[in-house]
C-alpha angles and dihedrals in degrees: 000000000000091000091052090051091049092051092049090050091050091052092052093047091051092050106021096168101038105120094204094053091044091048089051088051089054089053092046093052092045090053093051093048102257103127096170095056091041093055092044089055093044090054091048091049090052091046088053095052109279098141106160093117095166089058091049090051093053105029105124090210087071097049092108093060100038094102095044110117091227091053092048091049092047095056098032110124093011 
């Protein structure tokens, strides 16, 4: 698990503003049970241009954070 986290971090550091990589990081962290980091990355992905809100609302990778108040607030009105 630590190696996977390191690799995810490396990918983000190599492309810190790439919305696809950051969105994938949000999915990764949601899948490993880190809702705070997942939502932080999701917000950053959206801030950097990831705008497929319907996909965000239905992506099964994000199921674990769907009921988090910060997730709800982030996609509210989108």
